[in-house]
ZAMI-610801 format. One record per residue (C-alpha): residue number from 1; residue in one letter; x, y, z. Coordinates in Angstrom, 3 decimals. Example, Ala and Ser with C-alpha at 12.3 -4.5 7.8 and 13.67 -1.06 7.14 Angstrom:
<rs>
R   nr  rest        px        py        pz
R    1     A    12.300    -4.500     7.800
R    2     S    13.670    -1.060     7.140
</rs>
This chain:
<rs>
R   nr  rest        px        py        pz
R    1     M     0.205    -0.228    -0.090
R    2     G     1.174     3.585    -0.777
R    3     T     0.716     6.852     0.520
R    4     P    -2.908     8.476    -0.057
R    5     Q    -1.039    10.814    -2.757
R    6     Q     0.588     7.400    -4.388
R    7     E    -2.784     6.061    -4.726
R    8     Q    -4.285     9.090    -6.178
R    9     H    -1.547     9.357    -8.825
R   10     A    -2.379     5.429    -9.706
R   11     R    -6.108     6.278    -9.935
R   12     A    -5.280     9.003   -12.155
R   13     R    -3.223     7.136   -14.337
R   14     E    -5.458     4.131   -14.894
R   15     Q    -8.409     6.768   -15.598
R   16     H    -6.070     8.330   -18.655
R   17     A    -5.095     5.247   -19.798
R   18     H    -8.635     4.375   -20.311
R   19     A    -9.644     7.797   -21.544
R   20     P   -11.679     7.819   -24.754
R   21     T    -9.892     9.102   -28.149
R   22     H   -11.320    12.170   -30.336
R   23     A    -9.849    11.227   -33.761
R   24     H   -12.302    13.916   -35.040
R   25     A   -10.496    16.481   -33.240
R   26     H    -7.476    15.798   -35.615
R   27     P    -8.329    14.955   -38.784
R   28     R    -6.215    12.238   -40.738
R   29     R    -3.539    13.983   -43.010
R   30     G    -5.187    11.823   -45.989
R   31     D    -8.770    13.186   -45.442
R   32     T    -9.530    15.683   -47.871
R   33     R   -11.600    17.985   -45.480
R   34     G    -8.803    17.881   -42.945
R   35     R    -6.171    18.506   -45.316
R   36     I    -7.903    21.964   -46.349
R   37     Q    -8.500    22.964   -42.976
R   38     Q    -4.673    22.349   -42.137
R   39     V    -3.451    24.309   -45.158
R   40     A    -6.078    27.036   -44.444
R   41     L    -4.508    27.763   -41.145
R   42     E    -0.686    27.484   -42.401
R   43     L    -1.950    30.285   -44.963
R   44     F    -3.863    32.342   -42.300
R   45     A    -0.668    32.222   -39.876
R   46     E     1.401    33.314   -42.801
R   47     Q    -0.391    35.996   -44.439
R   48     G    -3.430    36.867   -42.243
R   49     Y    -6.864    35.707   -42.370
R   50     E    -8.351    38.578   -44.338
R   51     K    -5.371    38.634   -46.977
R   52     T    -5.749    35.000   -47.827
R   53     S    -7.952    34.095   -50.447
R   54     L    -9.971    30.525   -51.278
R   55     R    -8.089    30.768   -54.563
R   56     E    -4.661    30.884   -52.667
R   57     I    -5.757    27.790   -50.427
R   58     A    -6.654    25.842   -53.664
R   59     E    -3.330    26.642   -55.261
R   60     R    -1.378    25.359   -52.005
R   61     L    -3.546    22.528   -52.097
R   62     D    -3.041    22.118   -55.902
R   63     V    -6.616    21.569   -56.542
R   64     T    -8.933    23.777   -58.467
R   65     K   -11.302    26.154   -56.965
R   66     A   -14.392    24.166   -57.770
R   67     A   -12.880    21.121   -55.988
R   68     L   -12.234    23.380   -53.149
R   69     Y   -15.768    24.380   -53.347
R   70     Y   -17.139    20.937   -52.989
R   71     H   -16.314    20.968   -49.233
R   72     F   -16.295    24.445   -48.214
R   73     K   -17.916    27.521   -49.983
R   74     T   -15.995    30.398   -47.602
R   75     K   -13.304    30.797   -45.635
R   76     E   -15.813    31.417   -42.904
R   77     D   -16.998    27.637   -43.444
R   78     I   -13.449    26.406   -42.866
R   79     I   -12.815    28.210   -39.651
R   80     T   -16.505    27.242   -38.179
R   81     S   -15.718    23.868   -39.240
R   82     I   -12.542    23.673   -37.426
R   83     A   -14.106    25.210   -34.407
R   84     E   -16.955    22.403   -34.433
R   85     D   -14.273    19.723   -34.603
R   86     L   -12.758    21.036   -31.600
R   87     T   -15.650    21.819   -29.524
R   88     T   -17.197    18.814   -29.870
R   89     P   -14.268    16.702   -27.618
R   90     V   -14.044    19.885   -25.237
R   91     E   -18.055    19.485   -24.682
R   92     D   -17.496    15.711   -24.108
R   93     L   -14.767    16.202   -21.583
R   94     V   -17.690    18.577   -19.726
R   95     A   -20.088    15.743   -19.656
R   96     W   -17.242    13.324   -18.654
R   97     A   -16.035    15.662   -15.927
R   98     E   -19.945    16.346   -14.505
R   99     G   -20.420    12.593   -14.256
R  100     Q   -17.092    12.051   -11.873
R  101     P   -16.880    12.818    -8.330
R  102     R   -15.239    16.517    -7.371
R  103     T   -11.877    15.616    -5.970
R  104     L    -8.528    16.323    -6.643
R  105     V    -7.959    13.427    -8.785
R  106     T   -10.866    13.918   -11.403
R  107     K    -9.432    17.629   -11.798
R  108     Q    -6.101    16.664   -12.552
R  109     E    -7.533    14.020   -15.139
R  110     L    -9.637    16.664   -16.846
R  111     L    -6.694    18.805   -17.095
R  112     R    -4.421    16.122   -18.668
R  113     R    -7.336    15.390   -21.013
R  114     Y    -7.822    18.809   -21.762
R  115     S    -3.869    19.103   -22.520
R  116     D    -4.484    16.491   -25.275
R  117     I    -7.071    18.382   -26.808
R  118     L    -5.007    21.295   -27.032
R  119     W    -1.943    20.117   -28.410
R  120     K    -4.078    18.516   -31.029
R  121     S    -5.182    21.521   -32.102
R  122     T    -2.324    23.938   -31.448
R  123     N    -2.669    25.827   -35.322
R  124     F    -6.062    26.745   -34.513
R  125     F    -5.924    27.912   -30.896
R  126     R    -2.929    30.220   -32.076
R  127     F    -5.412    31.676   -35.176
R  128     V    -7.664    32.216   -32.364
R  129     Q    -5.296    34.253   -30.223
R  130     E    -4.116    36.465   -33.300
R  131     N    -7.726    36.803   -34.585
R  132     Q    -9.931    37.755   -31.809
R  133     A   -12.245    39.878   -33.767
R  134     T   -12.648    37.499   -36.855
R  135     V   -13.616    34.877   -33.948
R  136     R   -16.351    37.194   -32.545
R  137     D   -17.726    38.281   -35.728
R  138     L   -18.029    34.299   -36.957
R  139     N   -20.057    33.691   -33.973
R  140     I   -17.831    30.646   -32.875
R  141     G   -16.169    32.580   -29.942
R  142     E   -19.686    32.197   -27.467
R  143     R   -19.331    28.587   -27.828
R  144     M   -15.722    28.336   -26.909
R  145     K   -16.197    30.663   -24.192
R  146     G   -18.983    28.958   -22.713
R  147     N   -17.185    25.467   -22.960
R  148     L   -13.950    27.373   -20.917
R  149     S   -16.276    28.526   -18.567
R  150     A   -17.736    24.948   -17.895
R  151     L   -14.317    23.612   -17.668
R  152     G   -13.387    26.372   -14.869
R  153     N   -16.395    25.619   -12.871
R  154     L   -15.643    22.156   -12.970
R  155     L   -11.954    22.897   -11.558
R  156     K   -13.170    25.367    -8.692
R  157     D   -15.398    25.053    -5.480
R  158     P   -17.603    28.086    -5.012
R  159     G   -17.183    27.714    -1.573
R  160     A   -13.342    27.668    -1.129
R  161     P   -11.558    30.872    -0.324
R  162     L   -10.815    33.389    -3.229
R  163     P    -7.385    32.521    -3.435
R  164     A    -8.200    28.953    -4.035
R  165     Q   -10.414    29.319    -6.631
R  166     V    -8.312    31.934    -8.791
R  167     R    -5.698    29.292    -8.653
R  168     S    -8.331    26.737   -10.145
R  169     V    -9.335    28.760   -12.818
R  170     T    -5.810    29.851   -13.647
R  171     A    -4.758    26.367   -13.741
R  172     L    -6.787    25.957   -16.915
R  173     F    -5.709    29.393   -18.269
R  174     S    -2.119    28.819   -17.640
R  175     M    -2.456    26.088   -20.345
R  176     H    -3.402    28.405   -22.958
R  177     A    -0.934    30.805   -21.862
R  178     G     1.940    28.464   -21.941
R  179     M     1.171    26.895   -25.193
R  180     F     1.580    30.468   -26.781
R  181     V     4.807    31.106   -24.842
R  182     M     6.590    27.934   -25.500
R  183     Q     6.040    28.022   -29.084
R  184     N     8.795    30.252   -29.532
R  185     V    11.252    28.607   -26.981
R  186     E    13.768    25.727   -27.922
R  187     G    13.041    22.067   -26.747
R  188     D    11.188    18.901   -27.783
R  189     P     7.637    19.535   -27.937
R  190     E     6.500    16.649   -25.478
R  191     E     8.576    18.027   -22.827
R  192     K     7.421    21.710   -23.403
R  193     R     3.783    20.037   -23.164
R  194     A     4.720    18.199   -19.827
R  195     A     6.022    21.242   -18.241
R  196     I     2.845    23.290   -19.362
R  197     L     0.722    20.701   -17.642
R  198     E     2.815    20.218   -14.484
R  199     V     2.458    23.700   -13.821
R  200     A    -1.689    23.328   -13.924
R  201     L    -1.657    20.363   -12.092
R  202     D     0.190    22.175    -9.255
R  203     L    -1.944    24.511    -9.286
R  204     V    -5.100    23.036    -8.677
R  205     A    -3.381    20.737    -6.248
R  206     Q    -2.524    23.941    -4.116
R  207     A    -5.813    25.171    -4.744
R  208     E    -7.432    22.019    -2.684
R  209     T    -4.498    20.959    -0.773
R  210     G    -1.837    23.470    -0.378
R  211     S     0.355    21.038    -1.927
R  212     T     2.140    20.630    -4.898
R  213     L     1.105    17.502    -6.213
R  214     T     1.716    17.369   -10.168
R  215     S     2.465    13.825   -11.203
</rs>
């Protein structure tokens, strides 16, 4: 028998091992729809959303504009489709967490699963960060905001002291901030992801227990 903290870690690892996968959150490279989404995000990052045309996306893909139209009629359709692909696994995560006991183990597992979703959608979150006005105009921002609010509420306890509530919500947003900060830092992507997740796990642990439980 290990310590209570070790037993918590073991349960969390077992939960994580059986976590459902969300292939739709990260389209296969061979999928035409997924390729269009990927190339569009690349061009938006290179030259800006407003300055990128459907013709340029088709040229980068080496397809005709008519072939592109078969899947998407506008740039807005492309971004909206990516947002839909992302929000589904996040909403699944919210539903899963709502059915779990509100324990530290559950909260840390929620962060681990959210980390998986984030890092499968790095380019889209970068687009959101750099094109916030566009995101608001396309009406995809409200749904994303609602999902983040739901995740934050699942991490914090309303009756906890205010510093603890701040730490809980900060744990979630530190993952977003860390992802953007670390994109320009040299190093192995998985090591950077692990470092960001460690900080988030530590924050939510401090909020609940005052410890620095991170593994």
